[in-house]
Structures are given as structure tokens and as C-alpha cells.
C-alpha positions in Angstrom: -19.2 -3.8 9.2 -19.0 -4.4 5.4 -15.5 -4.4 4.1 -14.5 -3.4 0.5 -13.8 -7.0 -0.3 -17.3 -8.0 1.0 -18.8 -5.1 -1.1 -17.1 -6.3 -4.3 -18.3 -9.9 -3.8 -21.8 -8.7 -2.9 -21.9 -6.4 -5.8 -20.9 -9.1 -8.2 -23.6 -11.3 -6.8 -26.1 -8.4 -7.2 -25.0 -7.9 -10.8 -25.2 -11.6 -11.5 -28.8 -11.6 -10.3 -29.5 -8.8 -12.7 -28.0 -10.6 -15.6 -29.8 -13.9 -15.2 -33.4 -12.6 -14.7 -34.1 -12.1 -18.4 -37.5 -13.8 -18.2 -38.4 -12.8 -14.7 -40.5 -9.8 -13.5 -38.5 -6.6 -13.1 -37.4 -5.6 -9.7 -37.7 -1.8 -9.6 -35.6 -1.4 -6.4 -32.8 -3.5 -7.9 -33.0 -1.7 -11.2 -32.8 1.8 -9.7 -30.0 0.7 -7.3 -27.9 -0.8 -10.1 -28.4 2.1 -12.4 -27.3 4.6 -9.7 -24.2 2.4 -9.0 -23.2 2.2 -12.7 -24.0 5.6 -14.0 -24.3 8.2 -11.3 -21.7 10.3 -9.4 -21.8 13.5 -7.3 -21.0 15.5 -10.4 -23.3 13.5 -12.6 -26.6 13.0 -10.7 -29.6 11.4 -12.5 -33.2 12.4 -12.6 -36.0 9.8 -12.6 -36.3 10.2 -16.4 -32.6 9.7 -16.8 -32.8 6.4 -14.8 -35.7 5.2 -16.9 -33.8 6.0 -20.2 -30.7 4.2 -18.9 -32.7 1.1 -17.8 -34.3 0.9 -21.2 -30.9 1.2 -22.9 -29.2 -1.4 -20.6 -32.1 -3.9 -21.2 -32.7 -3.3 -24.9 -31.7 -6.9 -25.7 -34.3 -8.2 -23.2 -37.6 -8.3 -25.0 -39.4 -9.2 -21.7 -38.1 -6.2 -19.8 -40.4 -3.3 -19.0 -39.0 -0.2 -17.4 -40.7 1.0 -14.2 -42.9 4.1 -14.2 -41.6 7.4 -13.1 -43.7 7.3 -10.0 -42.2 3.9 -9.1 -38.7 5.2 -9.7 -39.3 8.1 -7.4 -40.7 5.8 -4.7 -37.6 3.6 -4.9 -35.2 6.6 -4.8 -36.9 7.9 -1.7 -36.6 4.5 -0.1 -32.9 4.2 -1.0 -32.3 7.7 0.5 -33.0 6.3 4.0 -32.0 2.6 3.5 -28.5 1.5 2.8 -28.1 -1.6 0.6 -24.6 -3.1 0.6 -23.5 -0.1 2.7 -24.1 2.2 -0.3 -25.6 5.7 0.4 -28.0 7.3 -2.1 -28.2 11.0 -1.9 -30.3 13.7 -3.4 -28.2 16.3 -5.3 -28.2 19.7 -3.7 -28.2 21.7 -6.9 -30.0 24.7 -5.5 -33.1 24.0 -7.6 -35.2 22.3 -4.9 -35.5 23.2 -1.3 -35.0 20.5 1.4 -38.7 20.5 2.2 -39.9 20.5 -1.4 -40.5 17.3 -3.3 -39.9 17.4 -7.1 -40.4 14.8 -9.7 -37.2 16.0 -11.3 -34.9 15.8 -8.3 -31.4 14.6 -9.2 -29.9 11.6 -7.4 -26.6 9.9 -7.1 -24.9 7.1 -5.3 -22.0 8.2 -3.0 -18.9 6.2 -4.1 -17.0 4.0 -1.7 -13.8 5.5 -3.2 -13.5 8.9 -4.8 -11.9 9.3 -8.2 -8.7 10.7 -6.7 -8.5 7.8 -4.3 -9.1 5.3 -7.1 -6.4 7.0 -9.2 -3.9 7.0 -6.3 -4.5 3.3 -5.6 -4.4 2.4 -9.3 -1.1 4.2 -9.9 0.4 2.5 -6.8 -0.7 -0.9 -8.0 0.9 -0.4 -11.4 4.3 -0.4 -9.6 3.6 -3.7 -7.8 4.9 -7.0 -9.0 1.4 -8.5 -9.6 0.5 -10.7 -12.5 -1.0 -8.5 -15.2 -4.3 -10.4 -15.4 -4.7 -10.3 -11.6 -3.7 -6.6 -11.7 -6.5 -5.9 -14.2 -8.9 -7.6 -11.9 -7.9 -5.6 -8.9 -8.2 -2.3 -10.7 -11.5 -3.4 -12.1 -12.7 -3.9 -8.5 -11.5 -0.4 -7.6 -13.5 0.9 -10.5 -16.6 -1.0 -9.3 -16.2 0.6 -5.8 -16.1 4.0 -7.5 -19.2 3.2 -9.6 -20.1 6.2 -11.8 -17.2 8.1 -10.3 -14.6 5.7 -11.8 -11.9 7.7 -13.6 -12.5 5.8 -16.9 -14.2 2.7 -18.2 -11.0 1.5 -19.9 -8.5 -0.5 -17.9 -4.9 0.5 -18.3 -2.7 -1.3 -20.9 -0.1 -3.2 -19.0 2.9 -4.1 -21.1 6.1 -4.1 -19.0 8.9 -6.5 -19.8 9.6 -6.9 -16.0 6.3 -8.7 -15.6 8.0 -11.8 -17.1 9.8 -12.1 -13.8 7.0 -11.8 -11.4 5.6 -14.2 -8.8 2.1 -15.4 -9.9 1.3 -16.3 -6.3 1.6 -12.7 -5.1 -2.0 -12.0 -4.3 -2.7 -15.5 -3.0 0.3 -15.1 -0.7 -1.1 -11.8 0.7 -4.5 -13.4 1.3 -2.9 -16.3 3.2 -0.7 -14.0 5.3 -3.7 -11.9 6.1 -5.6 -15.0 7.2 -2.7 -16.2 9.3 -2.3 -12.8 11.0 -6.1 -12.6 11.8 -5.9 -16.1 13.4 -2.5 -15.6 15.1 -1.0 -18.6 13.3 2.5 -19.1 12.1 3.3 -19.6 8.4 6.0 -21.5 6.6 7.2 -20.8 3.1 10.1 -20.9 0.6 12.0 -17.7 -0.2 13.4 -16.9 -3.7 16.3 -15.0 -5.3 16.7 -14.1 -8.9 18.9 -16.1 -11.3 20.7 -14.8 -14.3 17.6 -15.1 -16.4 15.5 -13.0 -14.0 13.6 -16.0 -12.8 12.7 -16.6 -9.1 14.5 -19.7 -7.8 14.0 -21.0 -4.3 16.8 -20.7 -1.7 18.4 -24.0 -0.9 19.3 -25.4 2.5 23.1 -25.6 2.5 23.1 -28.9 4.4 20.5 -30.8 2.5 20.5 -29.1 -0.9 16.7 -29.0 -0.8 14.6 -25.8 -0.8 14.8 -24.2 2.6 11.5 -23.7 4.5 11.1 -20.7 6.8 8.7 -20.9 9.8 7.6 -17.4 10.7 5.4 -15.5 13.0 3.8 -12.9 10.8 3.1 -9.4 12.3 2.2 -7.1 9.4 2.9 -6.2 5.8 4.1 -2.7 4.8 5.0 -0.9 1.6 8.4 0.8 1.5 9.9 2.6 -1.5 7.9 0.4 -4.0 8.6 -2.9 -2.2 6.0 -4.8 -0.1 7.4 -6.5 2.9 6.3 -9.1 5.5 7.6 -8.2 9.0 7.7 -10.7 11.8 9.9 -13.1 13.9 11.3 -16.5 13.3 8.9 -18.9 15.0 11.6 -21.1 16.6 13.8 -18.3 17.9 13.5 -17.6 21.7 13.1 -14.1 23.1 16.5 -12.8 24.2 16.9 -12.1 27.9 19.1 -9.0 27.4 19.0 -5.8 25.3 22.3 -6.4 23.5 21.9 -4.6 20.1 23.2 -5.5 16.8 23.9 -2.7 14.3 22.9 -4.8 11.4 20.0 -6.9 12.7 17.2 -6.8 15.2 15.1 -9.7 16.5 12.7 -8.9 13.7 13.1 -9.8 10.1 11.5 -8.9 6.8 10.8 -10.7 3.6 9.8 -9.2 0.2 6.3 -10.6 -0.3 6.8 -11.0 -4.1 9.7 -13.4 -3.5 7.7 -15.7 -1.1 6.6 -19.0 -2.7 4.5 -21.9 -1.5 3.3 -20.2 1.7 1.3 -22.5 4.0 -0.7 -21.5 7.1 0.3 -23.8 9.9 -1.9 -25.0 12.7 0.6 -23.7 15.3 -0.1 -20.4 17.0 2.6 -17.7 16.8 5.2 -18.2 19.5 6.0 -14.6 20.1 3.2 -11.9 19.8 4.1 -8.6 18.1 3.6 -6.6 21.4 6.6 -8.5 22.9 8.9 -6.1 21.0 9.6 -2.4 21.3 10.0 0.0 18.4 13.6 -1.3 17.9 12.7 -5.0 17.9 14.1 -5.4 21.5 12.2 -7.1 24.3 9.8 -4.4 25.6 9.7 -5.8 29.1 13.4 -5.0 29.4 13.4 -1.6 27.7 10.0 -0.1 28.5 10.2 1.6 25.1 7.1 2.1 22.9 5.7 -1.1 21.5 6.5 -2.3 18.0 4.4 -0.8 15.2 5.1 -2.1 11.7 4.3 1.1 9.9 6.4 3.3 12.3 9.2 0.7 12.0 9.2 1.1 8.2 8.8 4.8 8.2 11.9 5.3 10.5 14.1 3.6 7.9 15.3 5.3 4.7 15.8 1.8 3.3 14.3 -1.4 4.5 17.3 -2.5 6.6 16.7 -4.3 9.9 19.4 -2.9 12.2 18.5 -1.0 15.4 18.1 2.7 15.2 21.1 4.9 16.0 21.3 8.7 16.4 22.9 10.3 13.4 24.0 13.9 13.0 24.7 15.3 9.5 25.6 18.6 7.9 23.9 19.3 4.6 23.7 22.0 2.0 20.4 23.8 1.4 19.8 21.9 -1.8 19.6 18.6 0.1 17.0 19.7 2.7 14.0 18.5 0.6 15.7 15.1 0.2 16.1 14.8 3.9 12.4 15.3 4.5 11.4 12.9 1.7 13.5 10.1 3.2 13.4 10.6 7.0 10.2 10.6 9.0 11.0 13.2 11.7 14.3 15.0 11.1 15.5 17.7 13.5 16.8 20.6 11.4 18.9 23.6 12.6 20.1 26.4 10.4 23.8 27.1 10.8 25.6 30.3 9.6 28.5 29.7 7.2 28.7 27.7 3.9 28.5 23.9 3.9 32.2 23.7 3.0 34.1 26.2 5.2 36.9 26.5 2.6 34.5 27.3 -0.2 34.4 31.1 -0.3 33.4 31.4 -4.0 31.0 34.1 -5.0 27.4 32.8 -5.1 27.9 30.1 -2.5 25.1 30.2 0.1 26.3 31.5 3.4 24.5 28.9 5.5 23.9 25.2 5.8 21.9 22.9 8.0 22.7 20.6 10.9 20.3 17.6 10.8 19.6 14.9 13.4 17.8 11.7 12.4 17.4 8.2 13.6 18.3 5.4 11.2 19.8 1.9 11.2 23.5 2.1 10.5 23.4 0.4 7.2 20.4 2.5 6.1 22.2 5.8 6.7 25.3 4.5 5.0 23.3 3.6 1.9 21.6 7.0 2.0 24.8 9.0 2.4 26.4 7.1 -0.5 23.3 7.7 -2.6 23.8 11.5 -2.1 27.6 11.3 -2.2 27.8 13.9 -5.0 25.6 16.3 -3.0 26.4 18.4 0.0 26.0 15.7 2.7 28.5 15.0 5.5 27.9 12.6 8.3 29.3 14.1 11.6 28.4 11.2 13.9 28.5 8.4 14.9 32.1 7.6 14.1 31.3 4.0 13.1 29.2 5.4 10.2 32.0 7.7 9.1 34.5 4.8 9.2 32.2 2.7 7.0 31.7 5.6 4.5 35.5 6.1 4.4 36.0 2.4 3.7 33.4 2.5 0.9 35.0 5.6 -0.6 38.4 3.9 -0.6 36.9 0.8 -2.2 35.2 3.0 -4.9 38.5 4.8 -5.6 40.3 1.4 -6.1 37.5 0.1 -8.2 37.2 3.1 -10.5 40.6 4.7 -10.2 43.3 4.4 -12.9 44.9 1.0 -12.9 
């Protein structure tokens, strides 16, 4: 099966062939195919005459070029309709002017895009928030435009001028490529991990014993996006699988690293020690729990923030204005409407006479951060008590920090 990356590389090779054949005989099939790729879309199909005009315009600097005849163009279009080149589908436009059984010299044709304009826009806007080198980002977006062909949202690449790009990791895309290769071949990786210094530069973490950059040896399972960050999930290669199901509220047996802070990643020749299906959804040994197997996407979706503690059952009371925020942050909340205002002592006129009781699953630290994030809204954690205790401690600390001295 042709992948998008294969398509881009093949398309570049195809275009290169077009560009270097100035003194060679024209290839009508290649000409028609390339013209449909560059200029057509489902809302802008081309007639054979349109294709000839575009070929002449695209090759006006080539004195040796001679456009194919209309009959030749029609023959190539009919061939492309039933033969996919590079996985691309050529279709006859159903504009109501020609019946399915009727041949017309003026039928309108287009190449179906690999990605629709809306899909390209979604991916482009998502990439703009990634910490990718601006030049590499331009190249990725250009590749998306090529996949869309004539359906690309515009021919102009976006202007990228963000001060934060001064503090990015130029190895970002190369790191992703190596991690992908390692995962495909079930190999461990080792790398350095960075933190930001006061100048916003990424500096490698040091080994406290040696003072040298610390190297992490890691079994990579998958990469996931979460709230604008891109994370590598996996297990430390040299850590054994525990023989019990003791849970830690702050950590699981799995760990995550922000991909943009990984440096000097190397694929080792050692196979991963612990496969991903060893773990259940909480990062506990599945042979001991019998719970559903680990899934990186589900693992990320169940966490309001990318914290690695095991999931706990949380019950909250919230006001009606917070309900949308709950659904935006939690994957599968259970919501029950309760009569009476959020604050039983609030009997002011205009206060809504109902609130919601919400049950979610979240790591302890994740729900603490979330509750503090909405501390000024109608949110009250009812259980577990350990979360309530931590929120009280945080509140007292805030009162000391910001209270009158």
C-alpha cells in the first residue's frame, strides 16, 4: 500500500522527471497526469482543451515542447480513469451535462485529492502549534499542499514569525523519524533529555553522579499529542516487570517524554525488553490484573493533563457553567443532574436551582491540576479524600503566598 510519505517522494521524482526532459519527446500520459495533479479539483475540473492550454502555459519556456492533440489527451484521460498511478484516482466530473454512457470531447476531469482542503487546513493549523524548525515546517506544509494538489487551500505558504521558535529543537522531525523506525523494528532507543535554562535554551540533563549528560535507554511504544504537546510513551528498558499490582498515585510503570526535548536519539541494536501488550490500561502488568491492554491514545485521552499516575475514581459537584469544560477535558464523564444550587447557602435571586454530579477517572495529580485551574468556577471535588486534602494544602499555600504579609 502506498503511504503518504511514499506518495510525496514518488511525486517529487515524477515532477523531477518532468523538469529535466526539456529536449526529450513529450510524454502525453505524464503531461496529462501532472496537469490534473497541479491544477484540478472536484470543484475545478478540466476539459481536454483546458489541459492543453495549461500544458502550453506550463511549458512556454521550452521551445522543444509540443502539446498533445485533443484526441490524445482524451485517450490519456480515459486510460487514467481506470488506471491508478501513484495511487491517485482520476474521475470524470458528474456535472449533469453528460450521461454515464455518453462520450463527450468536452467532458470535465479532475484528480481526487489524497487530502481534502479541510483536512489540509486542519493538519496545517495543528502543525503551526508544533515546535518544529520554521524551514522544516514550511517543507511539511508544502508536502500537505502537494497531497491536496489542485485542492490545496492556497499556493502561498504561511508566514512563520514566532519568537518562541528561537527555543526549538532542530532535531524534532529527525527524532520522530528515528522513533518511528525503532517502533517498527521493535528496537530500544537511547537519548539525552533536555530542560530549558534561563535563556530559553534546551540544555541536557546531567547525571548527578558523573556530571555528564544523562542517557536514557527506553522501549518506545507510541507517540501521542496531548493539549499541544507531543509525547513519547514507553518503558525504561532496564526496569523489570513488577510481580505485584501495587499502585503509585504519582507514577505508573510507564513514562512519557516530550519529543521536542529529546536530543541525540540513537536506535540501538537491542530489541525492546518489555512489549507494550505487557501492560494494562493503567500501566500495570496485564497478566496480574486481566484489565484491557495498554493503548497509547486511550492512555492519553483519559488524562486531563499528561501526568503518569494510575487512574482513580473522582466525584465532583459542578455548576452548569462548568459542564462544557468537563466534556472538553475528560473523555467519558458520567453526569447526573441534581436539584438545588451548587452552593446550598446561595439563595440569591437568579442562581440556577440545579447543579451536576460528575464522575470521572483521572490520575490524582491530573485532577488536582484541573481543579486548581477552575478554582474560581463552581467546582468542588467530593472524593477521594486524598485529592481534597491536596487541594486544601494547595489553597493554604496560595493563601500564605498571596495573603497580606
